[in-house]
C-alpha positions in Angstrom: -48.7 84.0 29.4 -45.0 84.5 28.6 -45.3 88.2 29.5 -47.0 87.2 32.9 -44.1 84.7 33.6 -41.6 87.4 32.8 -43.2 89.9 35.1 -43.3 87.4 38.0 -39.6 86.7 37.7 -37.3 88.4 40.1 -35.0 90.2 37.7 -32.4 90.7 40.5 -32.0 87.0 41.2 -28.6 85.5 41.2 -27.1 82.1 40.8 -24.2 81.3 43.3 -21.7 78.5 42.8 -20.0 76.6 45.6 -16.8 74.5 44.9 -14.9 73.1 47.8 -11.7 72.4 45.6 -11.3 75.8 43.7 -13.7 78.1 45.6 -12.9 81.0 48.1 -15.3 82.5 50.5 -13.8 85.8 49.5 -15.2 85.4 46.0 -18.5 86.8 44.9 -19.8 83.3 43.9 -21.6 84.5 40.9 -19.5 82.3 38.3 -18.0 78.9 38.2 -14.7 80.6 37.9 -15.0 82.6 41.2 -17.2 80.2 43.3 -17.6 80.1 47.2 -15.9 77.3 49.2 -18.1 76.5 52.1 -21.6 75.8 53.4 -20.8 78.5 56.1 -20.7 81.2 53.2 -24.0 79.9 51.8 -25.5 80.2 55.2 -24.2 83.8 55.7 -25.1 85.0 52.2 -27.9 87.6 51.9 -30.1 85.4 49.4 -33.2 86.8 48.0 -36.3 85.2 46.5 -35.4 83.7 43.1 -31.8 83.1 43.8 -30.2 79.6 43.3 -27.2 78.0 45.0 -25.5 75.3 43.1 -23.0 72.8 44.6 -20.2 71.4 42.4 -20.8 67.6 41.5 -18.4 65.0 42.7 -17.5 67.0 45.8 -18.2 66.5 49.5 -19.3 69.5 51.5 -19.3 69.3 55.3 -21.3 71.3 57.7 -24.9 72.3 58.5 -26.8 73.9 55.6 -29.5 76.5 56.8 -31.6 77.0 53.7 -33.6 80.1 53.1 -37.1 79.6 51.4 -37.7 82.7 49.4 -41.4 83.4 48.7 -44.5 81.3 47.3 -43.8 82.8 43.9 -39.9 83.0 44.0 -38.2 80.1 45.9 -34.6 80.0 46.7 -33.4 76.9 45.0 -30.4 74.6 45.9 -28.9 72.2 43.3 -25.9 71.0 41.7 -23.8 71.9 38.6 -21.0 70.3 36.6 -20.5 66.6 35.6 -20.3 63.7 37.9 -22.2 62.3 40.8 -24.4 64.4 42.9 -22.5 66.5 45.5 -22.6 65.3 49.2 -23.6 67.2 52.0 -22.3 65.6 55.1 -22.7 66.4 58.8 -19.8 64.2 59.7 -16.1 64.5 59.9 -13.6 62.2 58.4 -11.0 60.5 60.5 -9.6 58.0 58.1 -5.9 58.7 58.3 -3.6 57.0 60.8 -2.4 60.5 61.8 -5.9 61.4 63.0 -5.5 58.8 65.9 -3.3 58.5 68.9 -2.9 55.7 71.3 -4.7 56.3 74.5 -4.2 52.8 76.2 -4.2 49.2 75.4 -6.1 48.8 72.2 -7.7 52.4 72.9 -7.4 55.2 70.2 -8.4 58.7 70.5 -9.3 61.4 67.9 -9.7 65.1 68.9 -11.2 68.2 67.6 -14.7 66.7 67.2 -16.4 69.9 66.3 -18.7 71.1 63.7 -17.4 73.2 60.7 -18.6 76.0 62.8 -16.3 75.0 65.6 -19.1 73.9 67.9 -18.5 70.8 70.2 -21.2 68.2 69.5 -21.6 64.5 70.4 -20.5 61.9 68.0 -23.7 60.0 67.1 -22.0 57.2 65.3 -18.9 56.0 63.5 -19.2 54.8 60.0 -16.5 52.3 58.8 -15.5 51.3 55.1 -17.9 53.5 53.1 -21.1 52.2 55.2 -20.1 48.6 55.4 -20.2 48.6 59.2 -20.7 51.1 62.1 -19.5 51.6 65.5 -21.1 50.7 68.7 -21.5 53.8 71.1 -21.2 53.2 74.8 -22.0 55.4 77.7 -18.7 55.4 79.7 -15.1 55.1 78.8 -14.7 51.9 80.7 -17.1 50.1 78.4 -14.8 50.9 75.4 -13.7 47.1 75.4 -14.3 45.5 71.9 -13.6 46.3 68.2 -15.7 49.2 67.2 -17.0 50.4 70.5 -16.5 54.1 71.1 -17.1 56.8 73.7 -17.9 60.4 72.7 -16.6 63.1 75.3 -18.2 66.4 74.2 -16.5 68.4 77.0 -13.0 67.2 75.7 -14.0 67.2 72.0 -12.7 63.6 71.6 -13.8 60.2 70.7 -12.1 57.2 72.0 -12.6 53.8 70.3 -11.3 50.3 70.9 -9.4 48.9 67.9 -6.7 46.2 67.6 -4.7 48.5 65.6 -4.6 52.2 64.6 -8.1 52.7 63.2 -6.6 54.7 60.2 -4.9 51.5 59.2 -7.7 49.1 60.1 -10.3 50.6 58.2 -10.3 52.1 54.6 -12.8 55.0 55.6 -13.9 56.4 58.9 -16.7 58.9 59.1 -17.7 60.3 62.6 -21.4 61.3 62.4 -21.9 64.3 64.5 -25.2 64.7 66.5 -26.6 67.8 64.4 -28.8 68.1 61.4 -27.0 68.3 58.0 -29.9 70.7 56.8 -31.8 72.8 59.2 -35.3 74.4 58.7 
C-alpha cells in the first residue's frame, strides 16, 4: 500500500508560501524565504494537482481568492504555515486612519478609492466598526446619511460617505469597509 500511495502522488507538486510582510510577487514562492506577497499572485499561478498554497499565520490578506481544485486523486490544498493565529482572508478594505477620511459636509465624511485589490469598483456592502462591535447602516441616497454610522456607497465615484460627529478615523478604533464581492470564489 505504501508503493501504491507513492505511485499516486504527483512527484511534480509544489508548495507555495504567501507572506504579506516579507513576500514579493516577483519571487518563485517555493520557500518561506522567498514567498509571494498577494492573493492576486496566487490566483495567477499555474497550480497543478497536488500543489499546496500556504498563507503566513498572523497576517491579513485582502482580495478575492479564486481557488483551483486539482483532481479527484490530487487536490490543490490551501492552508497556513508558521506560528500564531490563522491567517485572515478579507474582502474588505481598512479605513481606520483619520487621513483616510475628508470632510464632505456638516458631519459628513468621505473616503475614496473603494475598489478591490484588483482595482475594480464595487459596492460597499457594510461598514464594520471597532473589530465587529458594531456595524453601519447603509442607506439608498446621500440625503439619507443623517445619523451616526449611516453611510452611502457611490460605486460610480468609488466613494463611501458616512455621518459621524467627528472624523471616523478618530471616533472608531477600527473601520473595515466590506466590499460587495465574494472573498473566495468557485
